[in-house]
C-alpha positions in Angstrom: 0.0 0.0 0.0 1.5 3.4 -1.0 2.3 6.0 1.6 0.3 9.2 1.2 1.5 12.8 1.8 0.4 14.0 5.2 -1.3 17.4 5.8 1.9 18.6 7.5 4.0 17.7 4.4 1.5 19.5 2.1 1.7 22.6 4.3 5.5 22.5 4.1 5.3 22.3 0.3 3.0 25.3 0.2 5.3 27.4 2.4 8.5 26.4 0.5 9.9 28.9 -1.9 10.8 26.2 -4.3 8.7 26.1 -7.5 7.7 22.5 -8.0 4.4 20.8 -8.3 2.9 18.8 -5.5 3.4 15.6 -7.6 7.1 16.3 -7.9 7.3 17.1 -4.2 5.6 13.8 -3.3 7.9 11.9 -5.7 10.9 13.5 -4.0 9.7 12.2 -0.6 8.8 8.8 -2.1 5.1 9.3 -1.4 1.9 9.5 -3.4 -0.8 12.2 -3.4 -4.0 10.9 -1.9 -6.9 11.1 -4.3 -10.0 12.9 -3.2 -11.9 10.8 -0.6 -15.4 9.6 -1.5 -17.8 11.2 0.8 -21.2 9.7 1.3 -22.7 12.8 2.9 -26.3 13.6 2.0 -25.5 17.1 0.8 -22.8 16.0 -1.6 -25.0 13.3 -3.1 -27.9 15.7 -3.6 -25.6 18.4 -5.1 -24.1 15.8 -7.5 -27.5 14.6 -8.6 -28.8 18.1 -9.2 -25.7 19.0 -11.2 -26.1 15.9 -13.3 -29.7 16.5 -13.9 -29.2 20.1 -15.0 -29.2 20.1 -18.8 -27.3 22.4 -21.0 -30.6 23.8 -22.3 -31.7 25.0 -18.9 -28.4 26.5 -17.9 -27.8 30.0 -19.1 -24.4 31.6 -18.3 -24.4 35.0 -16.7 -23.1 36.7 -19.9 -26.1 35.4 -21.9 -28.4 36.7 -19.2 -26.8 40.2 -19.4 -27.0 40.1 -23.2 -30.7 39.1 -23.2 -31.4 41.9 -20.6 -29.6 44.4 -22.8 -31.6 43.2 -25.9 -34.8 43.5 -24.0 -33.9 47.0 -22.7 -33.0 48.1 -26.3 -36.3 46.7 -27.6 -38.2 48.5 -24.9 -36.5 51.8 -25.6 -37.3 51.3 -29.3 -40.9 50.6 -28.4 -41.1 53.6 -26.2 -39.7 55.8 -29.0 -42.2 54.5 -31.5 -45.1 55.1 -29.0 -43.7 58.6 -28.5 -43.6 59.3 -32.2 -47.1 57.9 -32.7 -48.3 60.0 -29.7 -46.7 63.2 -31.1 -48.2 62.6 -34.5 -51.7 62.2 -33.0 -51.2 65.2 -30.8 -50.2 67.2 -33.9 -53.3 66.0 -35.8 -55.5 66.9 -32.9 -53.9 70.4 -32.7 -54.5 70.9 -36.4 -58.2 69.7 -36.1 -58.7 72.0 -33.0 -57.2 75.0 -34.8 -59.4 74.4 -37.8 -62.5 74.1 -35.5 -61.4 77.3 -33.7 -61.0 79.1 -37.0 -64.5 78.0 -38.1 -66.1 79.0 -34.8 -64.2 82.3 -34.8 -65.6 83.1 -38.3 -69.1 82.2 -37.1 -69.1 84.0 -33.8 -66.9 86.8 -32.7 -67.9 86.8 -29.0 -65.3 87.4 -26.3 -64.3 84.2 -24.4 -64.7 83.9 -20.7 -61.7 84.0 -18.4 -62.2 80.3 -17.5 -62.0 79.2 -21.2 -58.7 81.1 -21.5 -57.2 79.3 -18.6 -58.2 75.9 -20.0 -56.8 76.7 -23.5 -53.6 78.2 -22.2 -50.6 76.3 -23.2 -48.1 75.5 -20.4 -44.6 76.0 -21.5 -41.8 74.1 -19.8 -38.1 74.7 -20.3 -35.5 72.1 -19.8 -31.7 72.4 -19.2 -31.1 69.3 -21.2 -33.1 67.1 -23.6 -35.1 64.3 -21.9 -34.6 60.7 -22.6 -37.5 58.6 -23.8 -38.3 57.2 -20.4 -37.9 60.6 -18.7 -40.3 61.9 -21.4 -42.8 59.2 -20.4 -42.6 60.1 -16.8 -43.0 63.8 -17.6 -46.0 63.1 -19.8 -47.6 61.1 -17.0 -47.0 64.1 -14.6 -48.6 66.4 -17.2 -51.7 64.2 -17.5 -52.0 64.2 -13.7 -50.9 67.8 -13.0 -51.7 69.1 -9.5 -52.6 65.6 -8.4 -50.3 63.2 -6.5 -48.5 60.6 -8.6 -47.0 57.6 -6.9 -43.8 55.7 -7.8 -45.8 52.5 -8.2 -47.8 54.1 -11.0 -44.7 55.2 -12.8 -43.2 51.8 -12.4 -46.2 50.3 -14.2 -45.8 52.7 -17.1 -42.0 52.1 -17.4 -42.4 48.4 -16.7 -39.6 48.6 -14.2 -39.2 47.8 -10.5 -40.2 50.7 -8.3 -36.6 51.3 -7.1 -35.5 52.3 -10.6 -38.2 55.0 -11.0 -36.7 57.4 -8.5 -33.7 57.8 -10.8 -35.9 59.2 -13.6 -37.7 61.5 -11.2 -34.4 62.8 -9.9 -33.1 63.3 -13.5 -36.3 65.0 -14.5 -36.0 67.4 -11.5 -32.5 68.3 -12.5 -33.4 68.9 -16.1 -36.4 71.2 -15.4 -35.6 74.9 -15.2 -38.4 75.6 -12.8 -39.0 73.9 -9.4 -42.5 72.5 -10.2 -42.0 68.8 -9.4 -42.3 68.5 -5.7 -42.8 65.8 -3.0 -46.4 65.4 -1.8 -47.1 65.5 1.9 -48.5 61.9 2.1 -45.9 60.4 -0.3 -45.7 60.6 -4.0 -44.9 63.5 -6.3 -46.8 66.5 -7.5 -46.4 68.6 -10.7 -47.5 72.0 -9.6 -48.6 74.2 -12.5 
């Protein structure tokens, strides 16, 4: 029966400054490296079975996961941009239709408008320090639709299809890009676009 290296001898090999392999060190001492002992522990057997049962189809390396996430994100950005383009086209058509209707009504009647009507038809102009990204634009549009009402992060998370934690970044960026301080925290939580 061959004599195996002891733990003490392996420690000496590790601490030596000589650059030789463990096999060479064992041969020099006239000993053999002990192969890994077979362990019949329950944990090892379960782990071994689970690794053997895992097929290559089910396993996806981390790089592939990141790549698929990047592709999904890119597609989502593209989809948001397309929705934004469609929305801007429909808004432009509505403005054209409204201006035609206003011109027709102005020709028919030349009566002064009430102050309330003027307030409703007033356009609100916002100025930004930098251009908004497509997701920031979605957040801002949602705030515009719900101006002077409380908007919660969970609502924005649904619109952006992101976890709630990621929404705060877009709110922060939107605040920094707005020239006016009109996006404020609400008293009971949420955010308020004061116009």
